[in-house]
mmCIF file as Biopython writes it, N, C-alpha, C and O atoms, coordinates in Angstrom:
data_model
#
loop_
_atom_site.group_PDB
_atom_site.id
_atom_site.type_symbol
_atom_site.label_atom_id
_atom_site.label_alt_id
_atom_site.label_comp_id
_atom_site.label_asym_id
_atom_site.label_entity_id
_atom_site.label_seq_id
_atom_site.pdbx_PDB_ins_code
_atom_site.Cartn_x
_atom_site.Cartn_y
_atom_site.Cartn_z
_atom_site.occupancy
_atom_site.B_iso_or_equiv
_atom_site.auth_seq_id
_atom_site.auth_asym_id
_atom_site.pdbx_PDB_model_num
ATOM 1   N N  . MET A ? 1  ? 16.273  16.944  -31.267 1.0 0.0 1  A 1 
ATOM 2   C CA . MET A ? 1  ? 15.530  16.658  -30.059 1.0 0.0 1  A 1 
ATOM 3   C C  . MET A ? 1  ? 15.156  17.974  -29.388 1.0 0.0 1  A 1 
ATOM 4   O O  . MET A ? 1  ? 15.952  18.913  -29.367 1.0 0.0 1  A 1 
ATOM 5   N N  . ALA A ? 2  ? 13.951  18.041  -28.842 1.0 0.0 2  A 1 
ATOM 6   C CA . ALA A ? 2  ? 13.473  19.275  -28.226 1.0 0.0 2  A 1 
ATOM 7   C C  . ALA A ? 2  ? 14.181  19.528  -26.900 1.0 0.0 2  A 1 
ATOM 8   O O  . ALA A ? 2  ? 14.419  18.611  -26.115 1.0 0.0 2  A 1 
ATOM 9   N N  . VAL A ? 3  ? 14.510  20.800  -26.673 1.0 0.0 3  A 1 
ATOM 10  C CA . VAL A ? 3  ? 15.181  21.212  -25.445 1.0 0.0 3  A 1 
ATOM 11  C C  . VAL A ? 3  ? 14.355  22.345  -24.844 1.0 0.0 3  A 1 
ATOM 12  O O  . VAL A ? 3  ? 13.924  23.236  -25.576 1.0 0.0 3  A 1 
ATOM 13  N N  . PRO A ? 4  ? 14.122  22.334  -23.518 1.0 0.0 4  A 1 
ATOM 14  C CA . PRO A ? 4  ? 13.356  23.416  -22.910 1.0 0.0 4  A 1 
ATOM 15  C C  . PRO A ? 4  ? 14.057  24.760  -23.088 1.0 0.0 4  A 1 
ATOM 16  O O  . PRO A ? 4  ? 15.276  24.854  -22.943 1.0 0.0 4  A 1 
ATOM 17  N N  . LYS A ? 5  ? 13.288  25.790  -23.402 1.0 0.0 5  A 1 
ATOM 18  C CA . LYS A ? 5  ? 13.869  27.110  -23.599 1.0 0.0 5  A 1 
ATOM 19  C C  . LYS A ? 5  ? 14.208  27.771  -22.262 1.0 0.0 5  A 1 
ATOM 20  O O  . LYS A ? 5  ? 15.229  28.447  -22.135 1.0 0.0 5  A 1 
ATOM 21  N N  . LYS A ? 6  ? 13.344  27.570  -21.270 1.0 0.0 6  A 1 
ATOM 22  C CA . LYS A ? 6  ? 13.559  28.155  -19.943 1.0 0.0 6  A 1 
ATOM 23  C C  . LYS A ? 6  ? 13.602  27.053  -18.893 1.0 0.0 6  A 1 
ATOM 24  O O  . LYS A ? 6  ? 13.010  25.987  -19.060 1.0 0.0 6  A 1 
ATOM 25  N N  . ARG A ? 7  ? 14.306  27.333  -17.825 1.0 0.0 7  A 1 
ATOM 26  C CA . ARG A ? 7  ? 14.381  26.388  -16.718 1.0 0.0 7  A 1 
ATOM 27  C C  . ARG A ? 7  ? 13.024  26.345  -16.005 1.0 0.0 7  A 1 
ATOM 28  O O  . ARG A ? 7  ? 12.384  27.381  -15.824 1.0 0.0 7  A 1 
ATOM 29  N N  . THR A ? 8  ? 12.585  25.140  -15.599 1.0 0.0 8  A 1 
ATOM 30  C CA . THR A ? 8  ? 11.331  25.004  -14.861 1.0 0.0 8  A 1 
ATOM 31  C C  . THR A ? 8  ? 11.551  25.508  -13.445 1.0 0.0 8  A 1 
ATOM 32  O O  . THR A ? 8  ? 12.475  25.072  -12.758 1.0 0.0 8  A 1 
ATOM 33  N N  . SER A ? 9  ? 10.703  26.426  -13.011 1.0 0.0 9  A 1 
ATOM 34  C CA . SER A ? 9  ? 10.869  27.020  -11.678 1.0 0.0 9  A 1 
ATOM 35  C C  . SER A ? 9  ? 10.541  26.007  -10.587 1.0 0.0 9  A 1 
ATOM 36  O O  . SER A ? 9  ? 9.868   25.007  -10.837 1.0 0.0 9  A 1 
ATOM 37  N N  . ARG A ? 10 ? 11.018  26.272  -9.391  1.0 0.0 10 A 1 
ATOM 38  C CA . ARG A ? 10 ? 10.787  25.398  -8.253  1.0 0.0 10 A 1 
ATOM 39  C C  . ARG A ? 10 ? 9.283   25.278  -7.971  1.0 0.0 10 A 1 
ATOM 40  O O  . ARG A ? 10 ? 8.780   24.194  -7.679  1.0 0.0 10 A 1 
ATOM 41  N N  . GLN A ? 11 ? 8.587   26.398  -8.063  1.0 0.0 11 A 1 
ATOM 42  C CA . GLN A ? 11 ? 7.153   26.399  -7.792  1.0 0.0 11 A 1 
ATOM 43  C C  . GLN A ? 11 ? 6.398   25.555  -8.825  1.0 0.0 11 A 1 
ATOM 44  O O  . GLN A ? 11 ? 5.516   24.775  -8.465  1.0 0.0 11 A 1 
ATOM 45  N N  . LYS A ? 12 ? 6.739   25.707  -10.082 1.0 0.0 12 A 1 
ATOM 46  C CA . LYS A ? 12 ? 6.057   24.952  -11.133 1.0 0.0 12 A 1 
ATOM 47  C C  . LYS A ? 12 ? 6.337   23.460  -10.992 1.0 0.0 12 A 1 
ATOM 48  O O  . LYS A ? 12 ? 5.449   22.632  -11.197 1.0 0.0 12 A 1 
ATOM 49  N N  . LYS A ? 13 ? 7.578   23.120  -10.640 1.0 0.0 13 A 1 
ATOM 50  C CA . LYS A ? 13 ? 7.948   21.723  -10.468 1.0 0.0 13 A 1 
ATOM 51  C C  . LYS A ? 13 ? 7.179   21.100  -9.304  1.0 0.0 13 A 1 
ATOM 52  O O  . LYS A ? 13 ? 6.692   19.975  -9.412  1.0 0.0 13 A 1 
ATOM 53  N N  . LEU A ? 14 ? 7.069   21.828  -8.193  1.0 0.0 14 A 1 
ATOM 54  C CA . LEU A ? 14 ? 6.352   21.313  -7.026  1.0 0.0 14 A 1 
ATOM 55  C C  . LEU A ? 14 ? 4.854   21.251  -7.273  1.0 0.0 14 A 1 
ATOM 56  O O  . LEU A ? 14 ? 4.187   20.352  -6.760  1.0 0.0 14 A 1 
ATOM 57  N N  . GLN A ? 15 ? 4.306   22.183  -8.047  1.0 0.0 15 A 1 
ATOM 58  C CA . GLN A ? 15 ? 2.884   22.127  -8.384  1.0 0.0 15 A 1 
ATOM 59  C C  . GLN A ? 15 ? 2.571   20.877  -9.200  1.0 0.0 15 A 1 
ATOM 60  O O  . GLN A ? 15 ? 1.523   20.256  -9.020  1.0 0.0 15 A 1 
ATOM 61  N N  . ARG A ? 16 ? 3.473   20.517  -10.085 1.0 0.0 16 A 1 
ATOM 62  C CA . ARG A ? 16 ? 3.262   19.332  -10.904 1.0 0.0 16 A 1 
ATOM 63  C C  . ARG A ? 16 ? 3.331   18.060  -10.062 1.0 0.0 16 A 1 
ATOM 64  O O  . ARG A ? 16 ? 2.627   17.088  -10.334 1.0 0.0 16 A 1 
ATOM 65  N N  . ARG A ? 17 ? 4.187   18.076  -9.036  1.0 0.0 17 A 1 
ATOM 66  C CA . ARG A ? 17 ? 4.394   16.879  -8.228  1.0 0.0 17 A 1 
ATOM 67  C C  . ARG A ? 17 ? 3.464   16.777  -7.014  1.0 0.0 17 A 1 
ATOM 68  O O  . ARG A ? 17 ? 3.647   15.882  -6.188  1.0 0.0 17 A 1 
ATOM 69  N N  . THR A ? 18 ? 2.482   17.658  -6.883  1.0 0.0 18 A 1 
ATOM 70  C CA . THR A ? 18 ? 1.614   17.614  -5.702  1.0 0.0 18 A 1 
ATOM 71  C C  . THR A ? 18 ? 0.793   16.343  -5.641  1.0 0.0 18 A 1 
ATOM 72  O O  . THR A ? 18 ? 0.354   15.958  -4.557  1.0 0.0 18 A 1 
ATOM 73  N N  . HIS A ? 19 ? 0.569   15.679  -6.756  1.0 0.0 19 A 1 
ATOM 74  C CA . HIS A ? 19 ? -0.265  14.484  -6.758  1.0 0.0 19 A 1 
ATOM 75  C C  . HIS A ? 19 ? 0.540   13.209  -6.544  1.0 0.0 19 A 1 
ATOM 76  O O  . HIS A ? 19 ? -0.035  12.120  -6.547  1.0 0.0 19 A 1 
ATOM 77  N N  . TRP A ? 20 ? 1.852   13.313  -6.356  1.0 0.0 20 A 1 
ATOM 78  C CA . TRP A ? 20 ? 2.682   12.133  -6.084  1.0 0.0 20 A 1 
ATOM 79  C C  . TRP A ? 20 ? 2.618   11.848  -4.603  1.0 0.0 20 A 1 
ATOM 80  O O  . TRP A ? 20 ? 3.514   12.244  -3.857  1.0 0.0 20 A 1 
ATOM 81  N N  . LYS A ? 21 ? 1.575   11.168  -4.160  1.0 0.0 21 A 1 
ATOM 82  C CA . LYS A ? 21 ? 1.395   10.907  -2.734  1.0 0.0 21 A 1 
ATOM 83  C C  . LYS A ? 21 ? 1.461   9.413   -2.466  1.0 0.0 21 A 1 
ATOM 84  O O  . LYS A ? 21 ? 1.205   8.590   -3.344  1.0 0.0 21 A 1 
ATOM 85  N N  . LEU A ? 22 ? 1.803   9.093   -1.249  1.0 0.0 22 A 1 
ATOM 86  C CA . LEU A ? 22 ? 1.689   7.717   -0.802  1.0 0.0 22 A 1 
ATOM 87  C C  . LEU A ? 22 ? 0.275   7.501   -0.300  1.0 0.0 22 A 1 
ATOM 88  O O  . LEU A ? 22 ? -0.304  8.388   0.327   1.0 0.0 22 A 1 
ATOM 89  N N  . THR A ? 23 ? -0.281  6.339   -0.568  1.0 0.0 23 A 1 
ATOM 90  C CA . THR A ? 23 ? -1.605  6.027   -0.061  1.0 0.0 23 A 1 
ATOM 91  C C  . THR A ? 23 ? -1.465  4.994   1.049   1.0 0.0 23 A 1 
ATOM 92  O O  . THR A ? 23 ? -0.585  4.134   1.007   1.0 0.0 23 A 1 
ATOM 93  N N  . ALA A ? 24 ? -2.328  5.090   2.024   1.0 0.0 24 A 1 
ATOM 94  C CA . ALA A ? 24 ? -2.305  4.141   3.130   1.0 0.0 24 A 1 
ATOM 95  C C  . ALA A ? 24 ? -2.738  2.764   2.633   1.0 0.0 24 A 1 
ATOM 96  O O  . ALA A ? 24 ? -3.624  2.671   1.784   1.0 0.0 24 A 1 
ATOM 97  N N  . PRO A ? 25 ? -2.128  1.686   3.148   1.0 0.0 25 A 1 
ATOM 98  C CA . PRO A ? 25 ? -2.522  0.349   2.704   1.0 0.0 25 A 1 
ATOM 99  C C  . PRO A ? 25 ? -3.932  0.012   3.170   1.0 0.0 25 A 1 
ATOM 100 O O  . PRO A ? 25 ? -4.394  0.508   4.197   1.0 0.0 25 A 1 
ATOM 101 N N  . ASN A ? 26 ? -4.614  -0.843  2.398   1.0 0.0 26 A 1 
ATOM 102 C CA . ASN A ? 26 ? -5.967  -1.265  2.744   1.0 0.0 26 A 1 
ATOM 103 C C  . ASN A ? 26 ? -5.887  -2.321  3.838   1.0 0.0 26 A 1 
ATOM 104 O O  . ASN A ? 26 ? -5.590  -3.486  3.575   1.0 0.0 26 A 1 
ATOM 105 N N  . VAL A ? 27 ? -6.154  -1.901  5.054   1.0 0.0 27 A 1 
ATOM 106 C CA . VAL A ? 27 ? -6.101  -2.806  6.194   1.0 0.0 27 A 1 
ATOM 107 C C  . VAL A ? 27 ? -7.531  -3.145  6.589   1.0 0.0 27 A 1 
ATOM 108 O O  . VAL A ? 27 ? -8.357  -2.256  6.795   1.0 0.0 27 A 1 
ATOM 109 N N  . SER A ? 28 ? -7.817  -4.440  6.692   1.0 0.0 28 A 1 
ATOM 110 C CA . SER A ? 28 ? -9.138  -4.886  7.114   1.0 0.0 28 A 1 
ATOM 111 C C  . SER A ? 28 ? -8.964  -5.884  8.258   1.0 0.0 28 A 1 
ATOM 112 O O  . SER A ? 28 ? -7.843  -6.265  8.594   1.0 0.0 28 A 1 
ATOM 113 N N  . ARG A ? 29 ? -10.058 -6.293  8.837   1.0 0.0 29 A 1 
ATOM 114 C CA . ARG A ? 29 ? -10.025 -7.247  9.946   1.0 0.0 29 A 1 
ATOM 115 C C  . ARG A ? 29 ? -10.089 -8.673  9.397   1.0 0.0 29 A 1 
ATOM 116 O O  . ARG A ? 29 ? -10.841 -8.957  8.465   1.0 0.0 29 A 1 
ATOM 117 N N  . CYS A ? 30 ? -9.298  -9.553  9.981   1.0 0.0 30 A 1 
ATOM 118 C CA . CYS A ? 30 ? -9.329  -10.970 9.620   1.0 0.0 30 A 1 
ATOM 119 C C  . CYS A ? 30 ? -10.626 -11.569 10.154  1.0 0.0 30 A 1 
ATOM 120 O O  . CYS A ? 30 ? -10.924 -11.394 11.336  1.0 0.0 30 A 1 
ATOM 121 N N  . PRO A ? 31 ? -11.409 -12.270 9.330   1.0 0.0 31 A 1 
ATOM 122 C CA . PRO A ? 31 ? -12.659 -12.846 9.835   1.0 0.0 31 A 1 
ATOM 123 C C  . PRO A ? 31 ? -12.437 -13.991 10.817  1.0 0.0 31 A 1 
ATOM 124 O O  . PRO A ? 31 ? -13.335 -14.330 11.587  1.0 0.0 31 A 1 
ATOM 125 N N  . ASN A ? 32 ? -11.253 -14.586 10.794  1.0 0.0 32 A 1 
ATOM 126 C CA . ASN A ? 32 ? -10.974 -15.722 11.670  1.0 0.0 32 A 1 
ATOM 127 C C  . ASN A ? 32 ? -10.537 -15.279 13.068  1.0 0.0 32 A 1 
ATOM 128 O O  . ASN A ? 32 ? -11.073 -15.761 14.065  1.0 0.0 32 A 1 
ATOM 129 N N  . CYS A ? 33 ? -9.560  -14.355 13.147  1.0 0.0 33 A 1 
ATOM 130 C CA . CYS A ? 33 ? -9.010  -13.958 14.453  1.0 0.0 33 A 1 
ATOM 131 C C  . CYS A ? 33 ? -9.303  -12.505 14.806  1.0 0.0 33 A 1 
ATOM 132 O O  . CYS A ? 33 ? -8.978  -12.058 15.905  1.0 0.0 33 A 1 
ATOM 133 N N  . ASN A ? 34 ? -9.916  -11.762 13.882  1.0 0.0 34 A 1 
ATOM 134 C CA . ASN A ? 34 ? -10.301 -10.356 14.098  1.0 0.0 34 A 1 
ATOM 135 C C  . ASN A ? 34 ? -9.103  -9.430  14.316  1.0 0.0 34 A 1 
ATOM 136 O O  . ASN A ? 34 ? -9.246  -8.367  14.921  1.0 0.0 34 A 1 
ATOM 137 N N  . GLU A ? 35 ? -7.936  -9.822  13.832  1.0 0.0 35 A 1 
ATOM 138 C CA . GLU A ? 35 ? -6.746  -8.976  13.901  1.0 0.0 35 A 1 
ATOM 139 C C  . GLU A ? 35 ? -6.634  -8.183  12.601  1.0 0.0 35 A 1 
ATOM 140 O O  . GLU A ? 35 ? -7.129  -8.642  11.572  1.0 0.0 35 A 1 
ATOM 141 N N  . PRO A ? 36 ? -5.996  -6.999  12.615  1.0 0.0 36 A 1 
ATOM 142 C CA . PRO A ? 36 ? -5.814  -6.256  11.370  1.0 0.0 36 A 1 
ATOM 143 C C  . PRO A ? 36 ? -4.872  -6.997  10.415  1.0 0.0 36 A 1 
ATOM 144 O O  . PRO A ? 36 ? -3.828  -7.505  10.825  1.0 0.0 36 A 1 
ATOM 145 N N  . ALA A ? 37 ? -5.256  -7.047  9.142   1.0 0.0 37 A 1 
ATOM 146 C CA . ALA A ? 37 ? -4.448  -7.725  8.122   1.0 0.0 37 A 1 
ATOM 147 C C  . ALA A ? 37 ? -4.636  -6.993  6.802   1.0 0.0 37 A 1 
ATOM 148 O O  . ALA A ? 37 ? -5.671  -6.362  6.583   1.0 0.0 37 A 1 
ATOM 149 N N  . LEU A ? 38 ? -3.648  -7.071  5.927   1.0 0.0 38 A 1 
ATOM 150 C CA . LEU A ? 38 ? -3.746  -6.463  4.604   1.0 0.0 38 A 1 
ATOM 151 C C  . LEU A ? 38 ? -4.764  -7.225  3.759   1.0 0.0 38 A 1 
ATOM 152 O O  . LEU A ? 38 ? -4.897  -8.443  3.877   1.0 0.0 38 A 1 
ATOM 153 N N  . SER A ? 39 ? -5.474  -6.498  2.911   1.0 0.0 39 A 1 
ATOM 154 C CA . SER A ? 39 ? -6.452  -7.120  2.030   1.0 0.0 39 A 1 
ATOM 155 C C  . SER A ? 39 ? -5.750  -8.024  1.019   1.0 0.0 39 A 1 
ATOM 156 O O  . SER A ? 39 ? -4.660  -7.701  0.546   1.0 0.0 39 A 1 
ATOM 157 N N  . HIS A ? 40 ? -6.362  -9.134  0.695   1.0 0.0 40 A 1 
ATOM 158 C CA . HIS A ? 40 ? -5.871  -10.105 -0.286  1.0 0.0 40 A 1 
ATOM 159 C C  . HIS A ? 40 ? -4.507  -10.672 0.093   1.0 0.0 40 A 1 
ATOM 160 O O  . HIS A ? 40 ? -3.717  -11.016 -0.787  1.0 0.0 40 A 1 
ATOM 161 N N  . GLN A ? 41 ? -4.223  -10.772 1.375   1.0 0.0 41 A 1 
ATOM 162 C CA . GLN A ? 41 ? -2.970  -11.344 1.862   1.0 0.0 41 A 1 
ATOM 163 C C  . GLN A ? 41 ? -3.284  -12.359 2.959   1.0 0.0 41 A 1 
ATOM 164 O O  . GLN A ? 41 ? -4.347  -12.297 3.577   1.0 0.0 41 A 1 
ATOM 165 N N  . VAL A ? 42 ? -2.373  -13.283 3.200   1.0 0.0 42 A 1 
ATOM 166 C CA . VAL A ? 42 ? -2.520  -14.229 4.304   1.0 0.0 42 A 1 
ATOM 167 C C  . VAL A ? 42 ? -2.394  -13.453 5.609   1.0 0.0 42 A 1 
ATOM 168 O O  . VAL A ? 42 ? -1.527  -12.590 5.744   1.0 0.0 42 A 1 
ATOM 169 N N  . CYS A ? 43 ? -3.262  -13.763 6.565   1.0 0.0 43 A 1 
ATOM 170 C CA . CYS A ? 43 ? -3.234  -13.088 7.868   1.0 0.0 43 A 1 
ATOM 171 C C  . CYS A ? 43 ? -1.935  -13.445 8.585   1.0 0.0 43 A 1 
ATOM 172 O O  . CYS A ? 43 ? -1.635  -14.630 8.735   1.0 0.0 43 A 1 
ATOM 173 N N  . PRO A ? 44 ? -1.152  -12.459 9.032   1.0 0.0 44 A 1 
ATOM 174 C CA . PRO A ? 44 ? 0.119   -12.773 9.691   1.0 0.0 44 A 1 
ATOM 175 C C  . PRO A ? 44 ? -0.049  -13.358 11.086  1.0 0.0 44 A 1 
ATOM 176 O O  . PRO A ? 44 ? 0.872   -14.002 11.589  1.0 0.0 44 A 1 
ATOM 177 N N  . SER A ? 45 ? -1.192  -13.155 11.723  1.0 0.0 45 A 1 
ATOM 178 C CA . SER A ? 45 ? -1.344  -13.645 13.091  1.0 0.0 45 A 1 
ATOM 179 C C  . SER A ? 45 ? -1.903  -15.069 13.149  1.0 0.0 45 A 1 
ATOM 180 O O  . SER A ? 45 ? -1.527  -15.833 14.038  1.0 0.0 45 A 1 
ATOM 181 N N  . CYS A ? 46 ? -2.800  -15.446 12.214  1.0 0.0 46 A 1 
ATOM 182 C CA . CYS A ? 46 ? -3.366  -16.803 12.284  1.0 0.0 46 A 1 
ATOM 183 C C  . CYS A ? 46 ? -3.024  -17.658 11.063  1.0 0.0 46 A 1 
ATOM 184 O O  . CYS A ? 46 ? -3.183  -18.877 11.117  1.0 0.0 46 A 1 
ATOM 185 N N  . GLY A ? 47 ? -2.560  -17.057 9.963   1.0 0.0 47 A 1 
ATOM 186 C CA . GLY A ? 47 ? -2.128  -17.818 8.791   1.0 0.0 47 A 1 
ATOM 187 C C  . GLY A ? 47 ? -3.248  -18.291 7.891   1.0 0.0 47 A 1 
ATOM 188 O O  . GLY A ? 47 ? -3.051  -19.225 7.114   1.0 0.0 47 A 1 
ATOM 189 N N  . THR A ? 48 ? -4.434  -17.669 7.971   1.0 0.0 48 A 1 
ATOM 190 C CA . THR A ? 48 ? -5.544  -18.082 7.114   1.0 0.0 48 A 1 
ATOM 191 C C  . THR A ? 48 ? -5.769  -17.076 5.996   1.0 0.0 48 A 1 
ATOM 192 O O  . THR A ? 48 ? -5.424  -15.899 6.107   1.0 0.0 48 A 1 
ATOM 193 N N  . TYR A ? 49 ? -6.361  -17.579 4.911   1.0 0.0 49 A 1 
ATOM 194 C CA . TYR A ? 49 ? -6.764  -16.726 3.800   1.0 0.0 49 A 1 
ATOM 195 C C  . TYR A ? 49 ? -8.024  -17.311 3.212   1.0 0.0 49 A 1 
ATOM 196 O O  . TYR A ? 49 ? -8.050  -18.478 2.819   1.0 0.0 49 A 1 
ATOM 197 N N  . ARG A ? 50 ? -9.074  -16.504 3.147   1.0 0.0 50 A 1 
ATOM 198 C CA . ARG A ? 50 ? -10.373 -16.900 2.620   1.0 0.0 50 A 1 
ATOM 199 C C  . ARG A ? 50 ? -10.911 -18.156 3.300   1.0 0.0 50 A 1 
ATOM 200 O O  . ARG A ? 50 ? -11.479 -19.036 2.653   1.0 0.0 50 A 1 
ATOM 201 N N  . GLY A ? 51 ? -10.721 -18.220 4.618   1.0 0.0 51 A 1 
ATOM 202 C CA . GLY A ? 51 ? -11.279 -19.319 5.408   1.0 0.0 51 A 1 
ATOM 203 C C  . GLY A ? 51 ? -10.457 -20.593 5.410   1.0 0.0 51 A 1 
ATOM 204 O O  . GLY A ? 51 ? -10.868 -21.581 6.019   1.0 0.0 51 A 1 
ATOM 205 N N  . ARG A ? 52 ? -9.298  -20.603 4.740   1.0 0.0 52 A 1 
ATOM 206 C CA . ARG A ? 52 ? -8.462  -21.801 4.705   1.0 0.0 52 A 1 
ATOM 207 C C  . ARG A ? 52 ? -7.151  -21.538 5.409   1.0 0.0 52 A 1 
ATOM 208 O O  . ARG A ? 52 ? -6.583  -20.454 5.270   1.0 0.0 52 A 1 
ATOM 209 N N  . LYS A ? 53 ? -6.656  -22.506 6.163   1.0 0.0 53 A 1 
ATOM 210 C CA . LYS A ? 53 ? -5.360  -22.405 6.842   1.0 0.0 53 A 1 
ATOM 211 C C  . LYS A ? 53 ? -4.272  -22.677 5.807   1.0 0.0 53 A 1 
ATOM 212 O O  . LYS A ? 53 ? -4.186  -23.779 5.267   1.0 0.0 53 A 1 
ATOM 213 N N  . LEU A ? 54 ? -3.440  -21.667 5.532   1.0 0.0 54 A 1 
ATOM 214 C CA . LEU A ? 54 ? -2.410  -21.805 4.498   1.0 0.0 54 A 1 
ATOM 215 C C  . LEU A ? 54 ? -1.006  -21.844 5.066   1.0 0.0 54 A 1 
ATOM 216 O O  . LEU A ? 54 ? -0.136  -22.520 4.517   1.0 0.0 54 A 1 
ATOM 217 N N  . VAL A ? 55 ? -0.770  -21.127 6.161   1.0 0.0 55 A 1 
ATOM 218 C CA . VAL A ? 55 ? 0.574   -21.007 6.711   1.0 0.0 55 A 1 
ATOM 219 C C  . VAL A ? 55 ? 0.541   -21.386 8.179   1.0 0.0 55 A 1 
ATOM 220 O O  . VAL A ? 55 ? -0.340  -20.954 8.922   1.0 0.0 55 A 1 
ATOM 221 N N  . ALA A ? 56 ? 1.508   -22.200 8.593   1.0 0.0 56 A 1 
ATOM 222 C CA . ALA A ? 56 ? 1.629   -22.544 10.005  1.0 0.0 56 A 1 
ATOM 223 C C  . ALA A ? 56 ? 2.322   -21.385 10.721  1.0 0.0 56 A 1 
ATOM 224 O O  . ALA A ? 56 ? 3.424   -20.989 10.342  1.0 0.0 56 A 1 
ATOM 225 N N  . VAL A ? 57 ? 1.675   -20.844 11.754  1.0 0.0 57 A 1 
ATOM 226 C CA . VAL A ? 57 ? 2.212   -19.690 12.480  1.0 0.0 57 A 1 
ATOM 227 C C  . VAL A ? 57 ? 2.586   -20.142 13.879  1.0 0.0 57 A 1 
ATOM 228 O O  . VAL A ? 57 ? 1.788   -20.776 14.569  1.0 0.0 57 A 1 
ATOM 229 N N  . GLU A ? 58 ? 3.806   -19.812 14.296  1.0 0.0 58 A 1 
ATOM 230 C CA . GLU A ? 58 ? 4.249   -20.141 15.661  1.0 0.0 58 A 1 
ATOM 231 C C  . GLU A ? 58 ? 3.589   -19.193 16.648  1.0 0.0 58 A 1 
ATOM 232 O O  . GLU A ? 58 ? 3.486   -17.992 16.397  1.0 0.0 58 A 1 
ATOM 233 N N  . GLU A ? 59 ? 3.146   -19.735 17.763  1.0 0.0 59 A 1 
ATOM 234 C CA . GLU A ? 59 ? 2.484   -18.913 18.782  1.0 0.0 59 A 1 
ATOM 235 C C  . GLU A ? 59 ? 3.369   -18.689 19.987  1.0 0.0 59 A 1 
ATOM 236 O O  . GLU A ? 59 ? 2.963   -18.018 20.935  1.0 0.0 59 A 1 
#
């Protein structure tokens, strides 16, 4: 099995990992209540998805 000849330096390791980023979630407006909601998810404030009431939400 192959073994590295030299230890990977801190700088080289961090350069390789620069692209490991978190991305912000896709937040859009609910067409029913105009509240922010995640894309392709049931709206947490009104309980609708694609124009249909799916979840009963307590007010």
